[in-house]
C-alpha positions in Angstrom: 93.7 -30.7 138.5 89.5 -31.2 139.1 88.0 -30.6 142.9 87.5 -34.1 144.5 84.9 -35.5 146.7 85.2 -34.6 150.2 86.4 -37.7 152.4 84.4 -38.2 155.8 86.1 -38.2 158.6 86.7 -41.3 160.4 83.9 -43.4 162.1 82.6 -41.5 165.4 84.4 -38.3 164.5 81.5 -35.1 164.9 84.2 -33.0 162.5 83.5 -31.7 159.0 84.4 -34.1 156.4 88.0 -33.4 154.8 88.2 -31.3 151.8 91.4 -32.5 151.2 94.1 -34.9 152.4 97.1 -32.9 152.8 97.0 -29.0 152.4 100.2 -27.7 151.3 100.4 -23.9 151.9 103.4 -22.1 149.7 104.0 -22.6 145.7 107.2 -22.6 145.9 109.8 -25.0 144.9 109.1 -27.5 147.4 105.2 -27.5 147.8 105.3 -27.8 144.1 107.4 -30.6 144.1 105.8 -32.6 147.0 102.2 -31.7 145.4 103.7 -33.7 142.3 104.7 -36.6 144.5 101.5 -37.3 146.2 99.4 -36.5 143.3 101.8 -39.5 141.4 100.8 -41.6 144.5 97.1 -40.6 144.2 96.7 -38.6 147.0 93.9 -36.0 147.4 96.2 -32.7 147.8 95.2 -29.2 147.7 98.3 -26.6 147.0 97.2 -22.7 148.0 99.8 -19.9 147.7 99.3 -16.4 149.0 100.5 -14.5 145.3 98.5 -14.4 142.0 100.9 -16.4 140.7 104.5 -18.4 140.8 107.4 -15.9 141.3 108.7 -15.1 137.8 112.5 -14.1 139.0 115.3 -16.1 139.5 116.5 -17.0 143.2 118.3 -20.2 143.3 120.7 -21.2 140.7 122.1 -24.5 141.8 120.5 -27.9 141.6 122.3 -31.2 142.7 121.8 -34.8 141.7 119.7 -36.0 144.4 117.1 -33.3 143.3 117.1 -34.5 139.5 116.8 -37.8 140.8 113.3 -36.6 142.6 112.1 -34.7 139.6 112.9 -38.4 137.8 110.3 -40.3 140.3 108.0 -37.9 140.0 108.0 -37.9 136.3 109.3 -34.3 135.2 112.7 -34.8 134.9 112.7 -34.7 131.3 110.8 -31.1 131.0 113.1 -29.9 133.5 116.4 -30.7 132.0 116.1 -27.9 129.3 116.5 -25.7 131.9 119.8 -26.7 133.5 123.6 -26.7 132.9 124.9 -30.1 134.0 128.5 -30.7 135.2 128.2 -27.0 136.5 131.8 -26.1 137.5 132.9 -23.9 140.4 136.0 -22.0 141.0 136.9 -20.0 143.8 139.3 -17.4 143.0 141.3 -15.1 144.9 141.8 -10.9 144.3 144.6 -12.2 142.0 142.5 -14.2 139.5 144.5 -16.9 141.4 142.4 -20.3 141.8 141.9 -21.6 145.4 139.6 -24.2 144.9 138.2 -26.0 141.6 135.0 -27.8 142.2 134.2 -30.1 139.4 132.8 -33.8 140.4 132.1 -35.9 137.1 131.2 -39.0 138.7 127.1 -39.7 138.6 126.7 -41.9 141.0 123.3 -41.4 141.1 122.5 -41.2 137.7 122.7 -37.5 137.6 125.3 -34.8 137.0 126.4 -33.5 140.6 126.4 -29.8 140.2 123.9 -28.5 137.5 123.5 -24.5 136.6 119.6 -24.0 136.4 116.9 -21.1 135.8 114.3 -21.7 138.8 111.6 -19.7 137.3 111.7 -22.2 134.6 112.0 -25.5 136.6 109.0 -24.2 139.0 107.1 -23.4 135.8 107.6 -26.8 134.8 106.7 -28.6 138.1 103.3 -26.5 138.1 102.4 -27.5 134.3 103.1 -31.4 135.5 100.4 -30.7 138.4 97.7 -31.1 135.5 97.9 -34.6 135.2 96.6 -35.3 138.4 92.7 -35.1 139.2 93.4 -35.3 142.6 95.6 -32.4 143.0 94.2 -28.6 143.3 96.2 -25.3 143.0 94.8 -22.4 144.4 96.6 -19.1 143.8 95.6 -15.5 146.2 95.0 -18.2 149.1 96.6 -16.4 152.3 96.9 -18.5 155.3 95.3 -16.8 158.5 95.7 -19.8 160.7 94.6 -23.4 161.3 93.1 -25.6 164.4 94.4 -29.1 164.8 92.3 -31.4 166.6 92.4 -35.3 166.4 91.4 -35.9 163.0 93.0 -33.4 161.1 93.6 -29.5 160.7 90.8 -27.0 159.7 93.0 -24.1 158.1 91.6 -20.5 157.8 92.2 -18.5 154.2 91.6 -15.4 153.3 91.0 -14.5 149.3 92.3 -11.9 146.9 88.7 -9.9 147.7 88.8 -10.1 151.3 86.6 -13.1 151.8 87.6 -16.0 154.2 86.7 -19.7 153.7 87.8 -22.7 155.6 89.9 -25.6 154.2 90.0 -29.1 156.0 92.6 -31.7 155.5 94.0 -34.5 157.3 97.4 -33.1 157.3 99.1 -29.4 156.7 102.1 -28.9 155.4 104.0 -25.9 155.4 106.4 -24.9 153.0 105.8 -21.2 153.1 109.2 -19.4 153.3 111.5 -18.0 156.3 108.9 -16.0 157.3 106.1 -19.1 157.5 103.1 -18.5 158.6 102.3 -22.5 159.7 105.9 -22.4 161.9 105.0 -19.5 163.6 101.5 -20.9 164.4 102.9 -24.0 165.6 105.0 -22.3 167.9 108.5 -23.5 167.5 111.5 -21.9 167.6 113.8 -20.7 164.9 117.4 -20.7 166.0 120.3 -19.9 164.8 121.6 -16.3 163.7 121.3 -13.7 160.8 124.6 -12.1 159.4 124.5 -8.5 159.3 126.5 -8.0 156.0 124.6 -7.5 153.1 124.8 -8.9 149.4 123.3 -7.2 146.0 121.9 -9.8 143.5 122.3 -8.9 139.7 120.5 -11.0 137.6 121.5 -10.2 133.9 119.9 -11.3 130.2 122.0 -11.8 127.3 124.9 -12.8 129.5 127.9 -10.4 129.0 130.4 -13.0 129.5 128.7 -15.5 127.6 131.4 -17.8 129.6 130.0 -21.0 131.1 130.5 -22.1 135.1 130.6 -20.3 138.5 132.9 -18.4 140.3 133.4 -17.4 143.8 135.6 -14.1 143.7 137.3 -14.6 147.4 138.9 -10.8 146.7 139.7 -8.8 150.1 138.4 -5.4 148.2 135.1 -7.2 147.5 134.2 -10.8 147.9 131.6 -11.3 144.3 130.2 -13.9 142.8 129.8 -15.0 139.0 127.5 -17.4 137.9 126.5 -18.6 134.3 123.5 -20.0 133.6 121.4 -21.3 131.5 119.2 -19.5 128.7 121.9 -16.9 129.0 121.5 -15.5 131.9 124.5 -14.1 134.3 124.2 -13.7 138.3 126.5 -11.4 139.9 126.7 -11.0 143.8 128.4 -8.3 145.4 129.4 -7.7 149.4 128.0 -4.5 150.3 129.8 -2.4 153.1 128.0 -1.1 156.3 128.6 2.6 154.8 126.8 2.0 151.7 123.1 2.6 152.1 120.8 0.8 150.5 119.4 3.9 148.5 123.1 4.1 147.3 123.1 0.5 146.3 119.6 1.0 144.2 121.4 3.4 142.0 122.4 2.6 138.5 125.7 4.2 138.9 126.6 2.6 142.0 125.3 -1.1 139.9 127.5 0.2 137.1 130.6 0.8 139.1 130.8 -2.6 140.6 130.1 -4.2 137.3 133.1 -2.3 135.7 135.5 -4.9 137.4 133.8 -7.9 135.3 132.0 -6.5 132.6 133.2 -4.5 129.5 130.2 -2.2 129.0 128.2 -2.0 132.5 126.1 0.6 131.4 125.0 -1.9 127.9 123.9 -4.8 130.7 120.3 -6.2 130.3 119.3 -6.4 134.2 116.3 -8.8 134.9 116.3 -7.7 138.8 118.4 -6.8 141.3 117.8 -7.3 145.1 119.7 -6.5 148.4 119.7 -9.9 150.5 121.1 -10.9 153.9 122.2 -14.4 155.1 120.7 -16.7 157.7 121.6 -19.9 159.1 118.5 -20.8 161.6 116.7 -24.2 161.9 113.1 -24.7 163.3 112.9 -26.7 166.9 110.5 -29.2 165.3 109.3 -29.8 162.3 106.3 -31.5 163.2 103.5 -30.8 165.9 100.5 -33.0 165.4 99.1 -32.8 162.0 101.0 -30.0 160.9 104.3 -30.3 159.3 107.0 -27.7 157.6 109.4 -28.2 154.8 112.2 -26.2 153.0 112.6 -22.6 154.5 110.0 -22.7 156.5 112.2 -25.5 158.3 115.7 -24.0 157.7 117.7 -21.3 156.2 121.2 -21.3 155.1 123.4 -19.2 153.3 123.7 -19.3 149.4 127.6 -20.3 148.9 126.7 -24.1 148.5 123.5 -23.6 146.6 121.9 -26.1 148.8 118.3 -24.3 150.2 116.6 -25.4 146.9 118.3 -29.1 147.4 117.7 -29.2 151.1 113.9 -28.3 150.4 113.7 -30.7 147.9 114.9 -33.4 150.1 112.5 -32.3 152.8 109.8 -33.2 150.0 111.0 -36.5 149.3 111.4 -37.6 152.4 107.7 -36.7 153.4 105.9 -37.7 150.3 106.4 -41.2 151.0 105.8 -41.0 154.5 102.4 -39.0 154.1 101.5 -41.9 151.5 102.1 -44.7 153.5 99.9 -43.6 156.6 97.1 -41.9 154.5 96.7 -45.1 152.6 96.5 -47.0 156.0 99.8 -49.0 155.3 101.6 -47.5 158.6 100.7 -46.0 161.6 100.9 -41.9 162.5 104.2 -42.3 164.2 106.0 -43.0 160.9 105.7 -38.9 160.4 108.1 -38.5 163.4 110.7 -40.2 161.5 110.6 -37.1 158.8 111.7 -34.4 161.7 114.3 -37.6 162.8 115.9 -37.7 159.2 116.2 -34.6 157.7 117.2 -32.5 161.0 120.8 -33.4 161.4 121.3 -33.4 157.4 120.0 -29.7 157.3 121.9 -28.3 160.1 125.0 -29.8 158.5 124.1 -28.6 155.3 123.9 -25.0 157.3 127.2 -25.7 159.0 129.2 -26.1 155.6 127.2 -23.4 153.9 128.5 -20.7 157.1 132.0 -21.9 156.8 132.1 -21.5 153.1 131.0 -18.1 153.3 133.9 -17.2 156.0 136.4 -18.8 153.3 134.8 -16.1 150.7 134.2 -13.2 152.5 137.5 -12.1 154.8 138.2 -8.3 153.5 141.1 -8.0 155.5 144.2 -8.4 153.3 146.0 -10.4 156.2 143.5 -13.0 156.7 142.8 -13.2 153.1 146.7 -14.2 152.4 146.5 -16.6 155.1 143.5 -18.3 153.5 145.2 -17.9 150.3 148.5 -20.0 151.4 146.8 -22.8 153.3 144.6 -23.0 150.0 148.0 -23.2 147.7 149.5 -26.0 150.3 145.8 -28.2 149.9 146.3 -27.8 146.3 149.7 -29.2 146.1 148.7 -32.6 147.9 146.9 -34.2 145.1 144.9 -35.9 147.7 143.1 -33.2 149.0 142.6 -31.2 145.9 141.1 -34.3 144.7 138.9 -34.0 147.6 137.9 -30.6 146.9 137.8 -31.2 143.2 135.0 -34.1 144.0 133.2 -32.2 146.6 133.3 -34.8 149.2 133.1 -32.0 151.6 129.1 -31.6 150.8 127.5 -33.7 154.0 125.9 -36.8 152.4 122.3 -37.7 154.1 122.9 -40.6 156.1 120.4 -41.6 158.8 121.0 -43.8 162.0 117.5 -43.5 163.7 114.4 -43.7 161.6 112.3 -45.7 159.4 114.9 -48.2 158.7 116.4 -51.2 160.3 120.5 -50.2 161.4 122.3 -53.0 161.3 124.1 -54.4 164.3 127.4 -56.2 165.6 130.4 -56.1 162.9 128.6 -55.6 160.0 127.5 -52.3 161.4 130.4 -50.2 160.8 130.1 -51.0 156.7 126.2 -50.9 156.3 124.8 -49.4 153.7 121.4 -48.7 155.9 120.5 -44.7 156.0 122.7 -43.9 152.7 121.5 -43.1 149.2 121.9 -46.3 146.8 123.0 -45.6 143.5 121.8 -45.4 140.2 123.9 -47.0 137.4 122.1 -47.9 134.1 121.0 -51.5 133.8 119.2 -53.8 131.6 116.2 -55.8 131.9 114.6 -58.7 129.3 113.0 -56.2 127.3 115.0 -52.6 127.7 118.8 -52.0 127.7 120.6 -49.2 129.5 118.2 -47.6 131.5 118.5 -46.1 134.4 117.9 -48.0 138.1 114.8 -46.2 139.1 113.1 -46.3 136.1 113.1 -50.0 136.5 112.2 -50.0 140.5 109.4 -47.5 140.0 108.1 -44.8 142.3 107.8 -47.3 145.5 109.4 -49.6 147.8 111.7 -52.3 146.2 114.3 -54.9 147.7 116.9 -56.1 145.2 118.7 -59.4 145.9 122.1 -60.2 144.3 122.1 -63.5 142.2 119.0 -65.2 144.4 115.4 -65.7 143.9 114.0 -63.2 146.1 111.0 -65.6 146.8 113.2 -68.3 148.4 115.5 -65.4 150.8 112.3 -65.0 152.7 110.0 -67.1 154.5 106.3 -67.1 153.5 105.3 -64.2 156.4 108.3 -62.2 155.1 106.9 -62.2 152.1 103.3 -61.2 153.1 104.5 -57.9 154.9 106.5 -57.4 151.8 103.4 -57.8 149.3 101.4 -55.7 151.9 104.0 -53.1 151.7 103.8 -53.0 148.2 107.4 -54.0 147.5 108.8 -54.4 144.2 110.8 -58.3 143.9 114.1 -57.9 141.6 116.7 -60.2 141.1 120.2 -58.3 140.6 122.7 -60.3 138.6 125.6 -60.0 135.8 124.2 -59.2 132.0 125.7 -62.4 131.1 122.9 -64.3 133.2 120.0 -61.8 132.3 118.0 -64.5 130.2 119.0 -67.6 132.3 116.2 -69.3 134.0 116.8 -72.3 136.2 116.0 -75.8 135.1 113.4 -78.1 136.4 114.3 -81.7 137.5 113.7 -82.8 133.9 115.9 -79.9 132.3 113.1 -77.1 130.9 112.6 -73.8 132.2 111.6 -73.7 136.3 107.5 -73.7 136.7 105.4 -72.6 139.5 104.6 -75.2 141.8 100.6 -74.6 142.3 100.8 -75.3 146.2 103.2 -72.6 146.5 102.0 -69.2 146.2 105.2 -67.4 146.9 105.9 -68.6 143.1 103.4 -66.5 142.2 105.2 -63.1 143.0 106.5 -61.7 140.2 110.1 -60.8 140.2 111.7 -58.4 137.9 115.2 -59.6 136.9 117.7 -56.8 136.5 120.8 -57.2 134.3 124.6 -55.2 135.3 126.1 -54.2 132.3 128.5 -51.6 133.9 129.3 -53.7 137.3 128.2 -50.8 139.0 125.8 -53.1 141.1 128.1 -56.2 141.4 130.7 -53.9 142.5 128.5 -52.2 145.0 127.4 -55.5 146.6 130.9 -56.6 146.8 131.9 -53.6 149.1 129.0 -53.9 151.4 128.7 -57.5 153.4 124.9 -57.8 152.4 122.9 -59.7 150.0 119.8 -58.2 149.8 118.7 -54.3 150.2 115.7 -52.7 150.9 115.4 -49.6 149.2 112.7 -46.8 150.1 110.6 -44.5 147.6 113.4 -42.0 148.4 116.3 -44.0 147.3 117.4 -44.7 150.7 118.5 -47.9 151.8 115.7 -49.1 154.3 116.9 -52.7 155.8 120.2 -54.7 154.2 121.4 -57.9 155.1 123.0 -61.0 154.1 120.5 -63.4 152.3 119.7 -65.7 155.8 118.9 -62.7 157.9 116.2 -61.5 155.4 113.2 -62.8 157.2 114.2 -61.5 160.5 115.1 -58.2 159.2 111.7 -58.0 157.4 110.0 -58.1 160.7 112.2 -55.6 162.5 111.1 -53.6 159.8 107.7 -53.8 160.0 108.0 -52.3 163.6 110.6 -49.4 162.3 108.2 -48.3 159.7 105.1 -48.4 161.9 103.1 -51.2 159.8 99.6 -50.9 160.6 98.3 -54.5 161.2 95.6 -56.3 159.4 94.9 -56.6 155.6 96.7 -53.3 153.9 96.4 -54.4 150.4 93.4 -52.3 149.8 95.4 -49.4 150.7 98.4 -50.4 148.7 96.4 -51.2 146.0 95.2 -47.7 145.4 98.9 -46.0 145.6 99.5 -45.0 142.0 102.0 -43.2 140.3 101.7 -41.2 137.0 104.9 -40.4 135.0 105.4 -37.7 132.5 103.3 -40.2 129.9 100.2 -40.0 132.3 100.5 -43.9 132.7 98.8 -45.1 136.0 100.8 -48.2 137.5 99.8 -50.0 140.8 102.9 -49.8 143.4 102.6 -53.2 144.7 103.9 -56.8 144.1 101.6 -58.0 141.4 100.1 -61.7 141.9 100.3 -62.9 138.2 98.3 -66.0 137.0 100.9 -66.6 133.8 104.4 -68.7 134.1 106.7 -66.2 136.1 110.3 -66.0 136.1 111.9 -67.8 138.5 115.5 -66.0 139.2 118.7 -68.4 139.2 
């Protein structure tokens, strides 16, 4: 990480030069993830943190497949995985130890385990270490935001250093990922609507797990609801409801903690405590995620109860959605209005995740034995129905993000009901002509891509559409059964196809992908489309039958607020560096050598 040369403001502006493109306030998981993604795209980024270092005690304990997919895109997933427990089963049990619900989703639609226990300080440390790959990313500890001014060109933030001195940082955009008490959100002047539960919980994290068993248990015990979670590296988390008459001072006493643990641990006095802390549950969402050049993400934008383990993951989703949009705007590929779609797309799903977390808490926490008994009987009835039991086991109650309005072209007419637009595209293992059994995203790269089933993408889209896709930096991919992986379309003389000199389309590179598992064929079979445009966050931005390709691309240009004129210089500067620190241009490459003609 090195300090970059300040960039000049737009022509005609009297403002001081920019110190950075994006100023991120708060070096928690959201800020760290966003900085890694922006660094991968070559965006000058400054990440500030009020503390002297990263928080080093456990907080979040659940990591989902969507977050791991983001870490894959950021090139850090291999460093993160050693701090996770995949296929982390969650069981809700009543006071008698009877299983009310068993959540054990085994499918890996997005390429990774759906439920993973993890150690947040270890993962955050890996995200921080990964930032050293980037010359354009700076991390500044002991920098506390005091306030900012937002003008027509950008933002000037005032920060206080550890010695009490102040300095200003000028950025094109400011992102507040500074937690539930966000200074950025308060400075924006937006509401934080919702509620805070009066019920308190005591969280206790232990080293040298006294139980030594995997997985997680939600104890729906009316005597005292609790949580017991086995985590990586020999860590055990317990959480217990605290009753109104129990004071914080009493809860802090060792003998009180030992009495709680005695119900579950053979020798409560012999445990090795990492930390213990009382917390309350919040369910809140900001009135706006953007004002001018200022945006908020993670807990600064929304808070949710812990029962679904989705606070951390929701913040990572924010960073994933925001990173590519900031990049497109800062590179001049898209207009500033693209950033408005961040709030449009993320708000509904964040609210849905809050609601399901609140509902789970209401199921877990009744202390009235009659209410708890009714709940147990309902759970028993559901478990007696195979379809209902499977629905719970596979975690289908968890809301999947699905965008209907935003940076996408929603299908209309008869195909709308089955349209994949706005949903996350699956990630199976695929083959290429040089590699076998690789995850799809590793082939697609970190930017936009178009997947066409069977056809040559250069023939699906007309020249104006291909110019738009090239300006956007789209990677063209022909998907076919693995039996056809090495087949090339014959020419009239029977030899392999050559590019035609006077047709510029033939100079565009096409990546051929084989489908050894049949999952991509199954996906295209179940959706009425012949091609799909996948955004950098792996959501489907557009899809249609092959003959509609060019018209859909024209509509997509409007939906993405693509800038007019020659974007290619901006696209060529969008790079990514994976774990190997190899930079690659994220654009449809023009090649002079003989290229593959998809058959």
